[in-house]
C-alpha positions in Angstrom: 146.0 11.6 119.0 147.1 14.6 116.9 147.2 18.0 118.5 145.9 20.9 116.6 148.3 23.6 115.4 148.1 26.9 117.1 149.2 30.2 115.5 152.4 30.2 117.7 153.7 27.1 116.1 155.8 27.1 112.9 153.9 26.8 109.6 151.5 28.8 107.5 148.8 30.6 109.4 147.7 33.1 106.7 146.8 32.3 103.2 149.0 33.4 100.4 148.8 37.1 99.7 146.6 38.2 96.7 148.1 40.5 94.2 146.3 43.4 92.6 147.3 45.1 89.4 145.9 47.7 87.0 143.9 46.5 84.0 145.6 47.1 80.8 142.7 47.8 78.4 138.9 47.7 77.9 139.1 44.0 76.8 140.7 43.0 80.1 138.2 45.1 82.0 135.3 43.3 80.3 136.8 39.9 81.1 137.2 40.7 84.8 133.8 42.3 85.0 132.1 39.3 83.4 133.9 37.1 86.0 132.7 39.2 88.8 129.1 39.2 87.5 129.0 35.4 86.8 130.7 34.3 90.0 127.6 34.4 92.3 125.8 32.3 89.7 128.7 29.9 89.4 128.9 29.4 93.2 125.1 28.7 93.4 124.3 31.8 95.4 121.7 33.1 92.8 120.2 31.9 89.6 120.8 35.0 87.5 123.5 37.7 87.9 121.0 40.4 88.3 119.7 38.7 91.5 123.0 39.3 93.4 122.3 42.4 95.4 126.0 43.4 95.7 126.8 43.2 92.0 127.2 46.0 89.5 125.5 43.8 86.9 122.3 45.8 87.0 124.2 49.0 86.3 126.1 47.7 83.3 123.5 45.5 81.7 120.2 47.1 82.7 121.2 50.7 83.4 119.6 50.5 86.8 120.8 51.9 90.1 121.5 49.2 92.7 123.0 48.7 96.1 126.4 49.3 94.5 126.7 52.8 93.1 128.9 52.9 90.0 130.2 56.1 88.4 131.1 55.3 84.8 131.8 57.2 81.7 128.2 56.7 80.5 126.5 57.6 83.8 128.4 60.9 83.7 127.4 61.4 80.1 123.8 60.5 80.7 123.7 62.9 83.7 125.0 65.7 81.5 122.6 65.0 78.7 119.6 64.9 81.1 120.7 68.2 82.7 121.0 69.9 79.3 117.9 68.2 77.9 119.8 66.8 74.9 119.6 63.2 73.7 118.1 60.0 75.2 119.7 57.7 77.6 121.8 55.1 75.7 122.0 51.4 76.5 125.4 49.7 76.0 124.7 46.1 77.1 121.6 44.0 76.9 120.8 41.1 79.2 121.1 37.9 77.4 
């Protein structure tokens, strides 16, 4: 019979540490953002990325406010345009 390892015994208790780093450019930002938006679908948690409540997908693709509040360059610009009464809200990404 094998005994189970306890945290006091030698060996790995914690998983390897993750490493964060700054994104270098807008291309890398887009790649990482797509990964984040597609991951709940890939894992079978939802059918479509917009169905995941804790995602920023709805902000970026549909320009809707969701559970996750995002401050982006275009939300600030849209807020300024609405306050000044100039220009219509622009859409940068389309669902597809």
